[in-house]
N, C-alpha and C positions, 0 to 999 in steps of 0.2 A: 554544458548541452551533452548529452547522450549520443551516442552513433545511431544511426537508423537500424542497424544490426542488433543492438541492445534493445531497442525498442520495441522490437519486433520478437524479438526471444523473450523479452518480458510477458507481451501482449500475448503471444501463442501460449505460453505456461498458465497465465492466468486465467485463459479460457477454459482450462480442462481440470477437472477434480483430481485427475491423476497426478498432475504435476504442479499441485500448489499445496500450500499448508501454511499454517498459524499455528501451528503446536509450539508452545512455550518449551523452551530449553533453557538452561541457566546459563549456558555458554552464548546463546544469542536471545536473551529475552524479548518477548514480545508484548505488545499491549492491543491487540486486536479485539477492538469492542463495537462492531456495528450495530448491535441492539443500542448502543447509547447514542448514536449518531441518526440524526435526522435526513430524509433524502431532501435534496434541492427540489424544489418547486411544490410536492406534495407534504412534507412534513412528517411522513409516514417513517417508523424507524427501517433500519436496515436490516436484513437477515443475514446469515453468513453466507449463503448464495448469492443475494443481491450486492451485496458489498464486492464481491469478486467479479460479478458482471460490470458494476460501475466501475471498477480499476481498469478490467478489460477495454470497456468503452474508452474511457478517459484517453489509455493508451493508444488506442486505435485513431481516435481524434485529435491526435497532436498537442496533446496536454504539456505544459513545461514539466520538465524532469530535470531536478536538481542532484549533483553526486555529492555524498559526503564519505567521508571515512570514519568507518565504525570502531566505537570503542569497544565492542563484545560482538562478534571476535575481534580482536584487534588486525587492523590494517586491511581489514575488507571494505569493500565498497557497498554502501546502501544507498538507494535510490528515492529521492523524494519529490512527493508531488503534493501540492497544497491548493486546494479549491474551495469557493464558495459555497459554502452549505446552506442550511435554511435558516431564514431569518437574519442574514448577516454573520451566521456563525461561519469559521473554515473549518474545512475538513482535512486532517494530516495524515498522509498515507506514506509510509516507509517500505520499500521492497528489497530484498536482497537476492541474489542469484545463485545457485548453489547445487550442483550435482544434478542437472537435469531438471532441478525444482526452482519455482519462485517462492520464496517463504516472505509471508505476510509479517513485516516487523511491528508494524501500527496504522492503525485505522482508527482515528477518534477524532472528537473537537479537539480542535488548537488550543484549548483552554488547559488541557492537559499537559504538563510540564515533560516533554520526551525525554527517556534517559536512552543514550546511543548503546 
């Protein structure tokens, strides 16, 4: 379980376009694919913006967050959220904190085999 401070920081950073990124970097690979994920309730696909809003809303709503040790970069902490998606699918979200930013490492259907 993460501290309230970490949760608030993730939520605050996820709300602002200036403090979030999902840009691929080989040192910290990403699979941020909201356009492949259907929204719970409507079945519409997420946009880049609506995916971040969804993440921030989940964080604000108290969703369970698990921590993992990342392989890339070694020793860093990842924050994992798994929630029910559309039609019984599961949405897998992985975040990382770094230098005043939240890094979107994963946003995809859980059928995708995630690589740390």
